[in-house]
C-alpha positions as CSV (number, residue, x, y, z in Angstrom):
1,M,-1.3,17.5,10.4
2,S,-3.6,19.9,12.1
3,K,-6.9,21.1,11.7
4,T,-8.6,24.0,9.6
5,S,-11.8,25.4,9.1
6,A,-10.7,27.7,5.9
7,A,-12.6,27.1,2.7
8,G,-11.4,27.0,-0.6
9,R,-10.8,24.7,-3.8
10,S,-8.1,21.9,-3.6
11,K,-4.9,23.3,-4.8
12,A,-1.5,21.6,-4.4
13,R,1.2,23.3,-2.3
14,V,4.7,22.2,-3.2
15,L,7.9,22.6,-1.5
16,E,10.0,23.7,-4.6
17,V,13.4,22.0,-5.4
18,P,13.9,22.9,-9.0
19,A,17.4,23.4,-10.6
20,P,18.6,26.2,-8.7
21,P,16.9,29.5,-10.3
22,E,18.3,32.9,-10.6
23,P,17.5,34.6,-7.2
24,P,15.6,38.2,-7.2
25,A,18.2,40.9,-7.7
26,A,16.9,42.6,-4.5
27,D,17.6,39.4,-2.1
28,Q,20.4,40.7,-0.3
29,Y,20.5,37.5,1.9
30,F,20.9,34.8,-1.1
31,S,24.1,32.9,-0.8
32,R,25.8,32.2,-4.0
33,A,28.3,30.0,-2.4
34,L,25.6,27.8,-0.9
35,E,23.9,27.7,-4.1
36,K,27.0,26.4,-6.2
37,G,27.7,24.1,-3.3
38,L,24.2,22.6,-3.6
39,Q,24.4,22.6,-7.5
40,A,27.7,20.7,-7.0
41,L,26.0,17.9,-4.8
42,E,23.5,17.6,-7.5
43,E,26.0,17.2,-10.4
44,L,28.0,14.7,-8.3
45,S,24.8,12.8,-7.6
46,Q,24.1,12.1,-11.3
47,A,27.6,11.4,-12.3
48,R,28.3,7.6,-11.3
49,D,31.7,7.9,-12.3
50,G,32.4,11.0,-10.7
51,L,33.8,14.3,-12.0
52,T,37.0,16.0,-12.7
53,L,37.9,19.3,-11.3
54,I,37.7,20.5,-14.7
55,E,34.3,18.9,-15.4
56,V,32.8,20.3,-12.0
57,A,34.0,24.0,-13.0
58,A,32.4,23.8,-16.4
59,R,29.1,22.5,-15.1
60,L,28.8,25.1,-12.3
61,H,30.3,27.9,-14.6
62,L,33.1,28.7,-12.3
63,T,36.8,29.0,-12.5
64,K,38.9,25.7,-11.8
65,T,40.1,27.8,-8.4
66,S,36.5,28.7,-7.4
67,A,35.3,25.0,-8.2
68,F,38.1,23.6,-6.1
69,R,37.1,25.5,-3.1
70,I,33.7,24.0,-3.4
71,V,34.7,20.4,-3.9
72,R,37.4,20.6,-1.4
73,T,34.8,22.0,1.3
74,L,32.6,19.0,0.4
75,E,35.6,16.5,0.7
76,S,36.5,17.9,4.1
77,L,32.8,17.4,5.3
78,S,32.6,14.0,4.0
79,Y,29.9,14.9,1.3
80,A,32.5,13.9,-1.2
81,T,35.4,11.9,-2.0
82,R,38.1,12.0,-4.7
83,N,39.2,8.7,-5.9
84,A,42.7,7.5,-7.3
85,A,42.0,9.0,-10.9
86,G,41.5,12.4,-9.3
87,R,37.5,12.3,-9.9
88,Y,35.2,13.6,-7.2
89,L,32.4,11.4,-6.1
90,L,29.6,11.9,-3.4
91,S,30.7,10.0,-0.3
92,G,30.2,6.3,0.1
93,D,28.0,7.0,3.2
94,S,24.7,7.1,1.8
95,N,23.3,8.9,4.9
96,R,25.5,12.2,3.9
97,Q,24.1,12.6,0.3
98,M,21.6,15.2,-0.2
99,P,18.3,13.7,-1.6
100,V,17.9,16.5,-4.0
101,R,17.1,14.4,-7.0
102,S,14.8,12.1,-5.1
103,V,12.9,15.1,-3.8
104,Q,12.6,16.5,-7.4
105,L,11.4,13.3,-8.8
106,M,9.0,12.8,-6.2
107,L,7.4,16.3,-6.7
108,K,7.3,15.3,-10.4
109,H,5.5,12.3,-10.3
110,G,3.3,13.0,-7.1
111,Q,1.3,16.1,-8.0
112,E,-1.2,14.5,-10.1
113,P,-1.7,11.2,-8.2
114,L,-2.2,13.3,-4.9
115,R,-4.8,15.5,-6.7
116,T,-6.7,12.3,-7.7
117,L,-6.6,11.0,-4.2
118,V,-8.3,14.4,-3.0
119,H,-10.9,14.4,-5.8
120,E,-11.9,10.8,-5.0
121,F,-12.2,11.0,-1.1
122,R,-12.1,14.8,-0.4
123,E,-9.8,14.8,2.0
124,T,-6.3,16.3,2.4
125,A,-3.4,14.5,0.8
126,S,0.3,15.2,1.6
127,M,3.9,13.9,0.8
128,A,7.0,14.0,3.0
129,A,10.6,13.3,1.9
130,L,13.4,11.7,4.0
131,Y,16.6,14.0,4.6
132,E,19.8,13.3,6.3
133,N,18.4,13.6,9.7
134,H,14.8,14.7,9.5
135,I,11.5,13.9,7.6
136,E,9.8,17.0,6.0
137,V,6.6,17.9,4.3
138,V,7.1,18.6,0.7
139,M,3.7,18.7,-0.8
140,V,0.0,19.5,0.3
141,V,-3.3,19.0,-1.6
142,E,-5.9,20.4,0.5
143,S,-9.4,19.0,0.8
144,P,-12.2,21.3,-0.4
145,Q,-14.1,20.8,2.4
146,L,-15.0,23.5,4.8
147,V,-13.8,21.5,8.0
148,R,-10.6,19.7,7.2
149,M,-7.1,18.3,8.3
150,T,-4.2,20.1,6.9
151,N,-0.5,20.1,6.7
152,T,2.4,22.8,6.4
153,L,5.1,22.7,3.5
154,G,8.4,22.4,5.4
155,R,7.0,21.1,8.3
156,I,9.3,18.6,10.2
157,L,7.5,15.5,11.1
158,P,8.1,13.1,14.1
159,P,9.0,9.5,13.3
160,H,7.2,8.3,16.1
161,G,4.0,10.3,16.2
162,S,2.9,10.9,12.3
163,S,1.8,8.5,9.9
164,M,4.3,9.6,7.4
165,G,6.9,9.8,9.9
166,K,6.3,6.3,10.9
167,A,5.8,4.9,7.2
168,I,9.4,6.2,6.3
169,A,11.0,5.1,9.7
170,A,9.7,1.6,9.3
171,F,11.0,1.1,5.9
172,L,14.7,2.2,6.8
173,G,17.6,0.0,8.4
174,R,17.7,-0.3,11.8
175,D,20.7,2.3,12.4
176,K,19.0,4.9,10.1
177,R,15.5,4.2,11.9
178,E,17.6,4.9,15.3
179,H,19.3,7.9,14.1
180,L,16.0,9.5,13.3
181,L,14.5,8.6,16.7
182,R,17.5,9.9,18.5
183,T,17.5,13.1,16.3
184,Y,13.9,14.0,16.8
185,G,13.1,12.5,20.3
186,T,10.0,10.7,21.6
187,A,8.3,13.6,23.2
188,P,4.4,13.4,23.3
189,I,2.6,15.7,20.9
190,T,-0.8,14.8,22.2
191,Q,-2.2,12.8,24.9
192,H,-2.5,9.8,22.3
193,T,1.3,9.8,21.3
194,I,3.3,6.9,21.9
195,T,6.6,7.6,23.7
196,D,7.8,4.3,25.1
197,E,10.7,3.3,22.8
198,R,9.9,-0.5,23.1
199,V,6.6,0.0,21.9
200,I,7.6,2.4,19.2
201,Q,10.1,-0.1,17.7
202,Q,7.3,-2.6,17.9
203,Q,4.9,-0.4,16.0
204,L,7.3,0.5,13.5
205,D,7.9,-3.2,13.0
206,H,4.3,-3.9,12.4
207,V,4.0,-0.8,10.0
208,R,6.9,-2.6,8.1
209,A,5.0,-5.8,8.0
210,C,1.6,-4.3,7.1
211,G,2.8,-1.8,4.6
212,H,1.1,1.1,5.9
213,A,1.0,3.7,9.1
214,E,-1.8,5.0,11.1
215,D,-2.1,8.2,13.1
216,W,-5.1,8.1,15.6
217,E,-4.9,11.7,17.1
218,E,-1.3,11.2,17.9
219,S,-0.2,14.3,16.2
220,T,-3.3,16.4,16.2
221,L,-6.6,16.0,18.4
222,G,-9.6,14.9,16.5
223,G,-7.6,13.8,13.5
224,V,-6.7,10.5,11.7
225,C,-4.2,10.0,9.0
226,F,-2.9,7.0,7.0
227,A,0.2,6.8,5.0
228,C,2.4,4.4,2.9
229,P,6.2,4.6,1.9
230,I,7.7,5.8,-1.3
231,I,10.2,3.1,-1.8
232,G,13.6,4.1,-3.7
233,P,17.0,2.5,-4.1
234,A,17.8,-0.5,-1.9
235,D,14.1,-1.1,-1.0
236,A,14.5,1.8,1.5
237,A,12.0,4.6,2.0
238,V,12.7,7.9,0.3
239,G,9.4,9.5,1.4
240,A,5.6,8.9,1.9
241,I,2.1,10.1,1.1
242,S,-0.8,10.3,3.4
243,I,-4.4,11.4,3.7
244,S,-6.0,12.7,6.7
245,L,-9.3,13.7,7.8
246,P,-11.3,14.6,11.0
247,R,-11.7,11.5,12.7
248,M,-15.6,12.2,12.9
249,R,-15.6,11.8,9.2
250,L,-14.2,8.3,9.2
251,E,-17.4,6.3,8.6
252,N,-16.4,2.6,9.4
253,S,-13.6,-0.1,8.9
254,E,-14.8,-0.1,5.4
255,H,-14.2,3.5,4.8
256,E,-10.8,3.1,6.6
257,N,-10.0,0.1,4.5
258,R,-10.7,1.9,1.0
259,L,-8.6,4.9,2.1
260,I,-5.5,2.7,3.0
261,Q,-5.9,0.8,0.0
262,A,-5.9,4.1,-2.3
263,V,-2.9,5.4,-0.5
264,S,-1.1,2.2,-0.9
265,G,-1.8,2.2,-4.6
266,T,-0.8,5.8,-5.2
267,A,2.4,5.3,-3.0
268,A,3.3,2.1,-5.2
269,T,2.7,3.9,-8.6
270,I,5.1,6.8,-7.3
271,S,7.7,4.1,-6.4
272,Q,7.6,2.4,-9.6
273,K,7.9,6.0,-11.5
274,L,11.2,6.6,-9.4
275,A,12.4,3.2,-10.2
276,R,12.1,3.8,-13.9
277,E,13.9,7.3,-13.5
278,N,16.8,5.6,-11.8
279,Q,17.3,2.8,-14.3
């Protein structure tokens, strides 16, 4: 979350995670091998009973030899396993699975609700997604106001010093939470950032109990932010949404409560839609 004074209409900026497109012919840096590897992970994530080598090759439009190189690499890196029937599945370690489908679904179901938040409150709304070892901003709908808080697509969020980071970390198992904190660290971002690990854990426990997280100038001086988790399988967070504004525009506790209730309701709606998609 950062502060800006640029004017303009609200427009959703979304981190694109569609089915792999055809790259521009002039893009000499595009990796076909990586593209096929990510496609393989996506296909395996949607096949509950796994896929045979022939099925992988057919879905990726590759020869059996080329498909074998990909699944063998995924297997050696513990992203995939092969069962007794010779079918390839995503690794049983959920921390290793790429959240491609979850991010796609959050983007699909989040754009309109975030626009509604911005239309109602005229403040910036954002969405973040949980990846294997970090939390990343994947959607931003800017406030139409001249002075506003903003966010950056692709920004890596601190799990201890941002509202969406705290909202996600609080709704994870203890091991995953610790992994995120160790990966990012607990360095101060502003003089208001909490860095004491014991206090951070207490704060995350409080976030889990009350259902929302707050950022009072912890990531950006002069800004406040309120966030709620997007809940996925096993009642764990897969993402979060937030609304952020200059602290000077936060009118009173009633205004604060209305913001939190709106974010909470929006996050719950997106969570419900994800649950229906995964049935």
